[in-house]
C-alpha positions in Angstrom: 142.6 112.7 83.9 139.6 111.6 81.9 139.1 108.1 80.7 135.9 106.9 78.5 135.1 105.0 76.1 132.2 106.2 73.4 128.7 106.0 74.4 127.9 103.1 72.1 130.8 101.2 73.3 129.3 101.5 76.6 125.8 100.3 75.2 127.3 97.1 74.4 128.5 96.6 77.6 124.5 95.8 78.5 125.5 92.7 76.4 127.9 90.3 78.1 130.2 88.6 75.8 130.4 85.5 77.6 126.2 85.1 77.2 126.6 86.1 73.2 128.6 83.3 72.4 127.1 81.2 74.1 123.9 81.9 71.8 126.5 81.9 68.8 127.2 78.3 69.7 123.4 77.4 70.6 122.1 78.2 67.1 125.3 77.2 65.6 125.7 80.8 64.2 129.2 80.6 62.7 129.5 77.1 61.4 130.4 78.9 58.1 131.4 82.1 59.2 134.9 83.5 57.1 136.3 86.2 59.3 133.3 88.3 60.1 131.7 87.6 63.2 128.1 86.8 64.5 129.1 90.2 67.2 130.3 92.4 64.2 127.0 91.5 62.2 124.7 92.1 65.8 127.0 95.4 66.6 126.2 96.9 63.1 122.7 96.2 63.3 122.5 97.7 66.6 124.1 100.6 65.2 121.2 100.6 62.0 118.5 100.9 64.9 120.2 103.2 67.4 121.5 105.5 65.0 118.5 105.5 62.4 120.5 104.5 59.2 118.9 104.0 56.6 120.6 101.4 54.1 123.7 99.1 54.1 125.5 101.9 52.6 125.5 104.4 55.7 125.7 101.4 58.7 129.1 100.5 56.7 130.3 104.1 56.0 129.0 105.3 59.3 131.3 103.0 61.0 133.9 102.9 59.0 134.3 107.1 59.5 134.8 105.7 62.9 137.2 103.1 62.5 139.3 104.4 65.2 136.9 103.4 67.6 135.9 100.0 66.8 138.0 98.8 68.5 136.6 99.5 71.5 133.6 97.9 69.9 135.5 94.2 69.6 135.5 94.7 65.8 138.6 95.1 63.9 137.2 97.1 60.9 134.4 98.0 59.6 132.2 95.5 57.6 131.8 95.9 53.7 128.1 95.7 52.8 128.1 92.3 50.5 129.4 90.7 53.8 126.7 92.5 56.0 124.4 91.8 53.6 125.4 88.1 53.1 125.6 87.6 56.9 121.5 89.2 57.2 120.4 86.6 54.6 122.0 83.3 55.5 122.5 83.8 60.0 120.0 82.7 62.0 117.8 85.0 62.7 117.0 82.9 66.2 120.2 84.0 67.5 118.5 87.2 68.1 115.8 86.2 69.9 117.6 84.7 72.4 120.1 87.7 72.7 116.6 89.8 73.3 115.4 87.3 76.2 118.5 87.6 77.7 118.1 91.4 77.7 114.5 91.6 78.6 115.6 89.6 81.6 118.0 91.9 82.5 115.1 95.2 82.3 112.7 92.3 84.2 115.4 92.1 86.7 115.3 96.2 86.7 111.7 96.8 87.6 111.3 94.2 90.3 114.6 96.1 92.0 112.5 99.3 91.6 109.5 97.7 93.4 107.4 96.7 90.0 106.0 100.1 89.0 102.4 98.8 89.2 99.9 101.2 88.6 96.8 98.6 90.3 96.5 97.0 93.1 96.0 93.7 93.0 98.9 91.2 92.3 98.0 89.8 88.7 100.5 89.9 86.3 98.6 92.7 83.9 99.3 91.5 79.6 98.4 93.0 76.4 98.5 91.1 73.0 98.4 92.4 70.0 99.1 92.1 66.5 100.9 94.9 63.8 100.8 95.4 60.3 104.7 96.1 58.9 103.7 96.9 55.0 106.5 95.8 52.6 106.5 95.7 49.0 105.2 92.8 46.7 107.9 92.7 44.1 110.6 93.3 46.6 109.4 90.6 49.4 107.4 88.4 47.1 107.5 85.4 49.9 105.7 88.2 52.3 102.4 87.7 50.6 99.3 90.1 52.3 96.7 91.4 49.1 97.1 90.8 45.4 99.0 93.9 45.6 100.5 94.2 48.7 103.3 92.6 50.4 103.2 93.0 54.5 104.6 90.9 58.0 102.8 91.0 60.9 104.2 91.1 64.5 102.5 89.9 67.0 103.1 91.4 70.9 102.5 90.8 74.6 103.4 93.5 77.1 104.2 93.1 79.8 102.4 95.9 82.4 104.9 95.9 84.9 107.6 98.3 83.3 106.1 98.8 79.5 108.1 96.1 78.4 107.7 93.8 75.5 107.9 90.1 76.8 107.0 87.9 73.9 107.1 88.5 70.5 106.5 86.2 66.7 106.8 87.9 63.6 104.4 86.3 60.2 102.8 86.4 57.5 100.2 89.6 57.3 97.5 87.5 56.6 98.0 85.5 59.7 95.1 85.9 62.7 95.7 87.3 65.9 93.8 84.4 67.5 95.7 81.7 65.4 99.1 83.3 67.4 97.1 84.1 70.7 96.2 80.5 70.9 99.6 78.7 70.5 100.4 80.8 73.8 100.5 79.5 77.3 100.3 82.0 80.1 100.5 81.4 84.0 97.1 80.7 86.0 96.6 84.2 87.1 97.8 86.6 84.4 95.4 88.9 83.3 94.8 89.6 79.1 93.9 93.0 77.9 93.1 92.4 74.2 91.0 93.4 71.6 88.1 92.3 69.9 90.2 90.8 67.3 90.8 88.1 70.0 87.2 87.5 70.5 86.9 83.2 70.6 84.8 81.7 73.0 85.8 78.9 73.2 89.4 79.9 73.4 87.7 82.4 76.3 86.2 78.7 77.9 89.9 77.4 77.4 91.6 80.2 79.1 88.6 80.0 81.9 89.3 76.5 82.8 93.1 77.0 82.9 92.6 80.2 85.5 93.8 82.6 83.1 91.4 85.8 83.0 91.1 88.3 80.4 89.3 91.9 79.7 88.4 92.5 76.2 85.4 95.0 74.0 82.4 92.6 73.9 80.7 92.6 70.0 77.3 94.0 69.1 76.1 90.9 67.2 76.5 88.5 70.4 73.9 86.1 71.4 73.9 85.8 76.1 72.3 85.0 78.7 72.2 87.2 81.9 72.2 85.0 84.4 72.7 88.0 87.7 72.0 90.9 87.6 74.9 92.9 89.6 74.5 95.9 91.7 75.9 99.6 89.9 78.5 101.2 92.3 76.6 105.1 93.5 78.4 108.3 91.3 79.9 106.0 88.9 79.8 105.7 85.1 79.0 102.2 85.0 75.7 101.1 83.4 75.2 97.6 83.7 77.1 95.2 85.5 75.9 91.3 84.4 77.1 87.4 84.8 76.1 86.4 81.6 76.5 82.7 79.4 76.4 82.0 75.8 74.3 79.5 74.8 76.6 78.0 71.5 79.5 77.4 75.1 76.8 75.2 76.8 77.4 71.3 77.1 74.6 68.9 78.6 75.6 68.2 82.1 78.5 70.7 82.6 78.2 73.7 84.6 78.0 76.9 82.3 81.3 78.6 81.7 80.0 82.4 83.4 81.0 85.5 82.5 81.2 89.2 82.8 79.3 92.0 81.2 80.2 95.3 81.9 78.8 98.5 80.4 80.3 102.1 80.8 79.4 105.1 79.6 82.0 107.3 77.9 81.2 110.8 78.5 83.8 112.1 76.1 82.8 110.0 73.3 79.1 110.2 74.3 78.7 106.4 73.7 78.5 102.8 75.9 81.2 100.8 75.9 80.7 97.5 77.0 83.2 94.8 78.0 83.8 90.9 78.0 85.8 89.4 81.0 85.5 86.2 83.0 87.1 88.3 86.0 84.0 87.8 88.5 85.5 89.6 91.8 87.2 92.5 90.4 84.9 95.9 90.8 83.6 96.7 87.3 85.4 100.3 87.3 88.7 98.4 87.6 87.8 95.6 84.5 87.0 99.4 82.5 90.5 100.4 83.9 91.7 97.4 82.6 90.9 97.7 79.4 91.7 101.4 78.9 95.4 100.1 80.0 95.8 97.5 76.7 96.2 101.2 74.8 100.0 101.1 76.4 100.8 98.5 74.0 99.4 100.7 71.1 101.7 103.2 72.2 104.2 100.8 72.3 104.0 100.1 68.6 103.7 103.2 67.7 106.8 104.0 69.5 108.7 100.9 68.0 107.8 102.2 64.7 108.6 105.6 65.0 111.8 105.1 66.9 113.3 101.8 65.3 114.4 100.9 61.8 111.5 99.0 61.1 108.9 101.4 58.4 112.2 99.9 55.1 114.5 97.2 55.9 118.0 96.8 54.5 117.6 93.4 53.1 114.5 91.9 51.3 114.7 87.9 52.2 112.8 86.5 55.2 116.4 86.2 57.5 117.2 89.2 56.8 113.6 91.1 57.7 113.3 88.9 60.9 117.3 89.9 61.8 116.4 93.4 61.7 112.9 92.8 63.7 114.5 91.0 66.2 117.6 93.7 66.7 114.9 96.8 66.9 112.9 95.2 69.7 116.1 94.8 71.5 117.0 98.6 70.7 113.7 99.4 72.6 115.2 96.9 75.5 117.9 99.1 75.4 115.7 102.0 75.6 113.6 101.1 78.4 116.7 99.8 80.2 118.3 103.3 80.4 114.9 105.2 80.6 114.2 103.0 84.3 118.0 103.3 85.0 118.1 107.5 84.5 117.0 110.1 87.4 115.9 112.0 84.4 112.4 112.1 83.2 112.9 111.1 79.9 110.5 110.3 76.7 111.5 107.1 74.7 111.8 109.7 72.2 113.7 112.4 72.8 115.9 109.5 74.3 116.4 107.9 71.4 117.0 111.3 69.4 119.7 112.7 71.2 121.3 109.0 72.2 121.6 109.3 68.1 123.6 112.3 68.2 125.9 110.9 71.0 126.7 107.4 70.0 130.5 108.2 69.0 131.1 110.9 72.0 133.8 110.2 74.6 131.8 110.3 77.7 130.5 109.2 80.3 127.0 106.9 79.6 125.2 106.8 83.1 126.1 110.4 84.0 124.6 112.2 80.7 121.5 109.9 81.2 121.1 111.8 84.2 122.2 115.0 83.2 122.1 115.3 79.5 122.8 118.6 79.0 125.8 119.3 81.4 128.9 120.0 79.4 131.3 116.6 79.3 134.5 116.7 81.2 137.8 118.6 79.4 139.6 115.4 77.8 142.9 114.8 79.0 145.6 117.7 77.2 143.0 120.0 76.4 142.6 123.1 79.2 140.7 125.5 79.7 140.9 128.6 78.0 139.4 130.9 81.6 143.1 129.2 83.0 145.4 130.1 80.1 148.2 132.7 81.0 148.0 135.2 78.9 151.5 136.0 77.2 153.4 139.4 78.1 154.5 140.7 74.9 
């Protein structure tokens, strides 16, 4: 006899109810609740992300069609549109930031158990920091001011290259600069940051160097610097120049100059020279270039987030509803990453999201399906194979 609950119910088991309820109490999310629980709201918004529901009507209607299965999800009945809209507008979005952190810890633990999945030999923690604009209608989202005729929010993301997991996120107004958010962050000594030219701030680079935090970025063309030392260029490589430099604007009387690395690489494919700036004085020039190249993973994550999760259009217009949806989208991405890491099948994130969407309310073993998605599910109890049916003698 084959007994199993729906795939969506098995996905929700990744979120222990005890930890979730502790987060609810911490943020006082149900202080004025009347019947509709925070777990019900979370289940509905996760269904919005994994099921790609485009509106409150689709979320509530899709769950109402499966009311017999909702008991497996810990929810007695499907929510009404007005109930879910009110919860998204008034329940604190910080609850889902805490759930995100709980899920991230579970993913990081899985990555560590699998050996870390590191691409480079060095032992330093490698992270990428970047921001991405999410466009909004200025007439509907009047609080998200960006330009005169355009509204937007900006998602600032820190991507951990061990498993390529989003380890930190901040949602701000669209006009908030990346460097302003970066200056509020603190990193463990030894961390390497891969960042683009939007984060070039020499005073911040001085602070990072003093804190023993390293960075790799592209150098601005009009940068004024002094060459302190010419380093030897490796043979048979695309390294054009490798220099130790300093910036006159950082010079302070009576203090040793802050030294940086300037590495110039010739890109054969694009037929152009790429100039990198770093405070990694002991690394090889080709390693510095490879670190910056791996920064592209944060761009790919933003692309996957916008294509896979429900983040380009919103089911609520208030600031709280938008942030709630963004955080549940990040939680959904962590769920997909976790399932991808657990599976022995070579899933791409987009294919996994698409097929999971079709299977959400199917009754089959999630982990068996992840390892062999194109195998027919076992027969349910009471259903017999036609090949085993006895012929009727007339």
